PATORKOL-278428 format. One record per residue (C-alpha): x negated, y negated, z negated; residue in one letter. Coordinates in steps of 0.1 Angstrom, whole numbers, padded with zeros to 4 digits, always signed. Each point is the difference from the previous one (the first is absolute). Example, Ala and Ser with C-alpha at 12.3 -4.5 7.8 and 13.67 -1.06 7.14 Angstrom:
// residues 2
-0123+0045-0078A
-0014-0034+0007S
END
This chain:
// residues 502
+0195+0098+0276M
-0029+0015+0018H
-0032+0007-0017E
-0035+0005+0009R
-0026+0020-0021T
-0035-0019-0010I
-0031+0012-0011R
-0032-0019-0020V
-0026+0017-0015T
-0007-0009-0040V
-0027+0007-0021D
+0016+0034-0012S
+0010+0011+0036G
+0025-0009+0027V
+0036-0009-0007I
+0029-0002+0024E
+0029-0026-0007G
+0025-0009+0024F
+0011-0033+0020T
+0035-0021-0003A
+0014-0031-0003D
-0030-0021+0009G
-0023+0022-0027V
-0019+0027-0006H
+0002+0018-0031R
-0015+0028-0020W
+0015+0013-0030R
-0012+0021-0029S
-0035-0005+0008I
-0024+0015-0034P
-0023-0023-0015Y
-0010+0021-0029A
-0003+0041-0003S
+0036+0012-0012P
-0004-0004-0044P
+0014+0032-0005V
-0010+0032-0025G
-0033-0010-0015P
+0002-0032+0014L
+0031-0013-0018R
-0009-0030-0021L
-0029-0005+0015R
-0019-0031+0020A
+0008+0004+0038P
-0022+0020+0019R
-0011-0010+0039P
+0022+0017+0023V
-0011+0035+0022Q
-0008-0007+0035P
+0026+0023+0020W
-0003+0017+0030P
+0016-0006+0033G
+0029-0026+0000V
+0022-0007-0034R
+0038-0014+0011Y
+0009-0028-0017C
+0035-0007+0016H
+0021+0003-0031G
-0005-0002-0040F
-0009+0025-0021T
+0001+0000-0037Y
+0003-0031-0026C
-0010+0004-0033A
+0020+0020-0027P
+0030-0018-0014Q
+0037+0002-0010D
+0014+0009+0033R
+0027-0021+0002K
-0023-0027+0004Y
-0015+0020+0032T
+0033-0011+0023L
-0011-0011+0034L
+0034+0004+0015G
+0033+0013-0006I
-0004+0036-0013G
-0035-0002+0012K
-0027+0003-0030F
-0039-0003+0007Q
-0016+0031-0013P
-0026-0003-0029M
-0036+0013-0006S
-0030-0007-0021E
-0015+0003+0035D
+0009-0039+0006C
-0029-0020+0004L
+0008-0012+0038T
+0006-0031+0018L
+0017-0016+0033N
-0012-0020+0024V
+0018-0024+0024V
-0014-0018+0024A
+0006-0018+0033P
+0005+0013+0031E
-0016-0025+0021K
-0039-0002-0007P
-0012-0031-0013S
-0030-0018+0009D
-0012-0005-0034E
+0002+0022-0032P
+0034-0004-0018L
+0000-0011-0036P
+0014+0033-0021V
+0029+0000-0022M
-0002+0026-0028F
+0034+0004-0020F
+0003+0017-0035I
+0039+0009-0005H
+0018-0009-0033G
+0020+0025-0023G
-0012-0010-0035G
-0031+0029+0004Y
+0026+0025-0002I
+0017+0002+0031L
-0004-0008+0038G
-0015+0006+0035S
-0017-0013+0030S
+0028+0018+0018A
+0028-0021-0012T
+0016-0016+0033P
-0003-0035-0010I
-0038+0002-0003Y
-0005+0009+0037D
-0018-0027+0008G
+0005+0000+0038A
+0009-0037+0000S
-0030-0012-0017L
-0024+0019+0026A
+0016-0015+0031R
+0000-0035-0012R
-0040+0014-0001G
-0017+0020-0027C
-0006+0034-0008V
+0024+0010-0029Y
-0010+0028-0022V
+0023+0014-0028S
-0013+0019-0029V
+0011+0029-0021N
-0016+0003-0036Y
+0003+0024-0031R
+0034-0007-0020L
+0012+0004-0034G
-0020+0026-0026A
-0020+0012+0030L
-0019-0036+0006G
+0014-0030-0015C
+0004+0017-0037L
-0036-0007-0019E
-0006+0036-0012L
-0038-0003-0001S
-0004+0000-0038S
+0015+0038+0005L
-0033+0010+0023S
-0021+0031-0014T
-0029+0014+0018P
+0024+0025+0013E
+0028-0020+0011H
-0022-0031+0009P
+0028-0030+0010I
-0013-0033+0010E
+0017-0036-0005D
+0021-0019+0024N
+0006+0021+0021L
+0025-0016+0023F
-0022-0032+0002L
-0030+0022+0012R
+0025+0016+0030D
+0003-0037+0010L
-0036-0009+0001V
-0006+0034+0021M
+0025-0009+0024A
-0014-0034+0004L
-0033+0016+0005R
+0016+0021+0028W
+0015-0032+0013V
-0034-0021-0001R
-0018+0034+0021D
+0030+0006+0024N
+0018-0031+0009A
-0019-0007+0030A
+0011+0032+0018V
+0035-0017-0003F
-0010-0032+0011G
-0001-0017-0037G
-0026-0020-0016D
-0017+0016-0030P
-0013-0031-0009D
+0037-0016-0003N
+0020+0020-0020V
+0034-0014-0018T
+0013+0021-0030I
+0033-0007-0007F
+0029+0018-0022G
+0032-0008-0017E
+0007+0008-0036S
-0023+0031-0014A
-0016-0006+0032G
-0004-0034-0005A
-0014+0004-0033H
-0025+0027+0014A
-0011-0030+0024V
-0007-0023-0032A
-0017+0030-0016T
-0022+0006+0032L
-0016-0036-0004L
-0014+0010-0031A
-0010+0031+0005T
-0038+0004+0009P
-0001+0028+0023A
+0025-0020+0025A
-0026-0026+0006K
-0003-0010+0036G
+0028+0023+0009L
+0025-0030+0007F
-0001-0031+0011S
+0035-0015-0010H
+0031+0010-0023A
+0035-0003-0005I
+0020+0007-0031S
+0038+0004+0005E
+0014-0002-0037S
-0028+0015-0020P
+0015+0017-0032A
-0010-0011-0035S
-0011+0022-0027G
-0012+0030+0027M
-0039-0002-0013A
-0008+0017-0032G
-0032+0001-0022S
-0014+0037-0005K
+0011-0003-0036T
+0039-0001+0012V
-0010+0023+0028A
-0012+0025-0023D
+0029+0003-0024S
+0023+0003+0026F
-0021+0028+0014A
+0003+0019-0033D
+0036-0005-0002D
+0003+0014+0040F
-0021+0030-0012A
+0029+0008-0029R
+0026-0003+0028L
-0017+0027+0015L
+0003+0023-0032D
-0040-0006-0005A
-0022-0016-0027T
-0023-0029+0017P
-0029+0026-0001Q
+0017+0021+0020D
+0016-0025+0021G
-0025+0004+0032A
+0010+0033+0003A
+0039-0007-0002A
-0001-0023+0023V
-0019+0020+0025M
+0020+0023-0001S
+0033-0016+0001A
+0022+0001+0030S
+0005-0037+0016P
+0034+0004-0008A
-0005+0007-0032R
-0027-0029-0005L
+0025-0023+0015V
+0027+0006-0023K
-0024-0002-0030A
-0009-0036+0014L
+0037-0009+0002D
+0002+0010-0038Q
-0033-0022-0013L
+0014-0032+0020M
+0032+0006-0019I
-0020-0001-0031D
-0024-0025+0008G
+0030-0025+0008M
+0009+0004-0035K
-0037-0004-0014S
-0010-0031+0017M
-0033+0004-0004R
-0011-0025+0021G
-0004+0017+0032A
+0018+0022+0026F
-0009+0035+0002P
-0010+0005+0034V
-0022-0024+0018G
-0037-0011-0002P
-0018+0003-0031T
-0033-0022-0008W
-0028+0004-0025D
-0007+0033+0022T
-0028+0011+0028E
+0020-0010+0029F
+0012-0032-0016L
-0021-0013-0026P
+0020-0035-0011R
+0035-0013-0001D
+0006-0010+0040P
+0016-0034-0014L
-0029-0005-0024A
-0024+0007+0032V
+0021-0026+0019M
-0003-0026-0022R
-0036+0003-0007S
-0005-0001+0036G
-0017+0031+0002D
+0029+0012+0030A
-0006+0009+0032H
+0005-0039+0014P
+0023+0008+0027V
+0023-0026+0009P
+0037+0017-0016L
+0036-0008+0007I
+0024+0009-0027V
+0036-0005-0008G
+0037+0011-0014T
+0032+0001+0012N
+0029-0020-0014A
+0024+0024-0021D
-0027+0026-0002E
+0017+0015-0031G
+0034+0007+0019R
-0012+0031+0017L
-0007+0016-0037F
+0039-0004-0013T
+0009+0027+0030R
-0028+0021+0004F
-0034+0011-0020L
+0013-0017-0033Q
-0037-0003-0012L
+0001-0037-0009L
+0015-0022-0029P
+0031-0014+0020T
+0024+0003-0029T
-0001-0019-0035E
-0007+0035-0020P
-0029+0009+0019A
-0012-0041-0003I
+0004-0001-0034E
-0021+0033-0004M
-0026-0015+0025L
-0004-0033-0021L
+0003+0020-0035A
-0034-0004-0011D
-0002-0037+0015S
-0004-0030-0027D
+0038-0016-0003V
-0017-0031+0021A
-0011+0020+0031V
+0034+0019+0002R
+0015-0032-0003E
-0022-0021+0029R
+0010+0031+0019I
+0036+0005+0001T
+0005-0037-0001K
-0017-0001+0037A
+0029+0019+0013Y
+0032-0023-0006P
+0029+0023-0008G
-0019+0028-0018Y
+0011+0028-0009P
+0024-0004+0031S
-0005+0023+0024P
-0014-0018+0026S
-0026-0015-0024A
-0010+0031-0012C
-0008+0013+0038V
-0020-0030+0006R
-0018+0007-0033L
-0009+0035+0008G
-0010-0009+0033G
-0026-0026-0013D
-0013+0023-0024F
-0004+0026+0024A
-0012-0016+0031F
-0003-0040-0005G
-0025+0001-0030T
-0022+0023+0022A
+0001-0022+0031A
-0009-0032-0020W
-0027+0013-0023E
-0016+0016+0034I
+0002-0031+0021A
-0016-0022-0029V
-0027+0024-0008A
-0011+0009+0037H
+0009-0037+0013G
-0031-0013-0021Q
-0022+0017+0022H
+0014+0011+0029A
+0023-0018+0030P
+0038+0013-0017T
+0034-0005+0015Y
+0036+0003-0017V
+0032+0007+0012Y
+0035+0005-0011R
+0025+0020+0021Y
+0034-0018-0005D
+0016+0014+0033Y
+0030+0022-0002A
+0025+0006+0028P
+0038-0002-0016R
+0006+0037-0001T
-0030+0000-0025F
+0017-0026-0019H
+0034+0013+0001L
-0012+0034-0014S
-0016-0020-0029G
-0037+0009+0008L
-0010-0032+0019G
-0039-0003+0006A
-0007+0032-0023T
-0035+0021-0002H
-0009+0012+0030A
+0023-0019+0024T
-0032-0021+0014E
-0011+0032+0017L
+0033-0004+0023F
-0020-0031+0013A
-0036+0012-0002V
+0009+0034+0018F
+0027-0021+0026D
+0028+0022-0013V
+0025-0027+0011Y
-0003+0007+0036R
+0006+0038-0002T
+0036+0015+0001R
-0005+0007-0036F
-0007-0034-0008G
+0028-0010+0023S
+0025+0017-0019L
-0013-0022-0032M
+0004-0033+0014T
+0033-0014+0009A
+0000-0018+0036V
-0005-0034-0016A
-0032+0010-0017D
-0018+0018+0028R
-0019-0031+0013R
-0009-0010-0035S
-0013+0033-0011A
-0018+0003+0033R
-0016-0035-0005R
-0011+0010-0035V
-0017+0033+0014S
-0018-0019+0024N
-0010-0027-0025D
-0015+0024-0027V
-0019+0027+0028Q
-0015-0030+0017N
-0013-0011-0030R
-0013+0038-0012W
-0014+0002+0035R
-0018-0033-0004A
-0013+0008-0031F
-0011+0032+0012S
-0019-0016+0025R
-0014-0031-0019T
+0006+0003-0033G
+0023-0027+0000S
+0039+0002+0002P
+0004-0035+0015G
-0010-0036+0001E
+0033-0014-0018D
-0006+0028-0029W
-0023-0013-0023P
-0025+0019-0024R
+0017+0007-0038Y
-0019-0023-0026T
+0010+0002-0036A
+0005-0038+0005D
+0024+0000+0027E
+0015+0037+0005R
+0013-0006+0036P
+0020+0030+0006V
+0017+0009+0033M
+0035+0005+0002I
+0012+0025+0024F
+0041-0003+0008D
+0021-0013+0027R
-0022-0029+0002H
-0033+0005-0015S
-0017-0027-0017R
-0027-0009-0024L
+0008-0005-0039E
-0023-0007-0027Y
+0000+0022-0033D
+0036+0011+0002P
+0018+0015-0030N
-0029-0017-0018A
+0021+0003-0033D
+0001+0038+0004R
-0037+0003+0008R
-0012-0024-0030L
+0024+0023-0025A
-0020+0034+0006W
-0033-0016-0001E
-0021+0023-0025G
+0028+0029-0003F
-0017+0031-0004T
+0021+0033-0011L
-0013+0015-0031T
-0010+0032-0008S
+0022+0019-0025S
END
């Protein structure tokens, strides 16, 4: 593959990337100062200008996490460091007559893992279709997504919602620099999957993000990941104890602990948190704080969220992935009974009755998937849809190999369509010859709609806005179609359900 270098000047200096396969790429561009040393657990600071040329040919560090999640290829792991506040840009090689829409991707991973360097997130296919693609790293786990501001002391100040502040800083960087890459700073679409989709939904309700994006796409947002300050403070106290400190000494303990120790302690906190069911996951955004004053869903319901067009949806078999990997969801009868233990009998019966065959394994997996993802998408769609154009989908497509493996259209499989993976050599291995045409057709459909949405705020005239009266849902499958309120019985069963604190 013949590569040429390409240089541009951003507001902090000259960066050099490379050109290949019809696109320009710049990797690991810093958008903030490294949050290291005394800047650990502080709001991100502007990036310091550099002299000369900064070489952005390769990926540098991902955020500290369990090493097994940093695998990039056979025997190849991405190095980790707190110096991880970087983003990547992919732009079409051929200049455009007019500024291109910017698509800003936020990776998932439960707020504890993931990296913008993951090969599936490459984004070249989207860029070739006519956009400037940006993918971003943000601080994860205890260093970014665990709310520790209650431990703050004058000696060791700790700010709230660090990962959210990182994302806003990255969006400001895009606003200030998109034009250099041929992008339109006034037409930015934020999109993300899983925790990234949850971050997208949260940004809709984040005051500091106002005006930084024009459209939003939330692919399988997770439920129960935005918590109140009260719940977060109790987790912070427990975290300090896991570091063998008192809450009063917690800030000093967190500041002096190694990233690996923080990862290990958070792992234990999450295991303990699953047992105590406090009404929120230990990691994720925290409201009733300086940076996020109100519960994002309440902000949407009241019409105070940024009124940008939104696409939100889920996959048909969300829960199946979690029976094999990352067993964090209630997809077994004992876990579901624990989840529903504090609900009154009528609520418990209403929910389980919506899943015929419960407690059969398949019914449990469907229930767990709806609890974790379906409920979030349904609530967000109605709340935001009252005040801004909102479009809902369900991704049902799965090649035969996925059905045979028992995964089906599970969590994250829509990413294969969004990022055109089925056209790659890796994608060809996942599809039998009989599925190649349908896989590419679904990929074209999803990408064309995402692209149209990023340009105009509408994913197509044949996809109506979601309303509480009709609830139209675009079903992506071998033959995509529109359905009205699919799985209405399951949606209604969860209405009003909340996790109670114990």
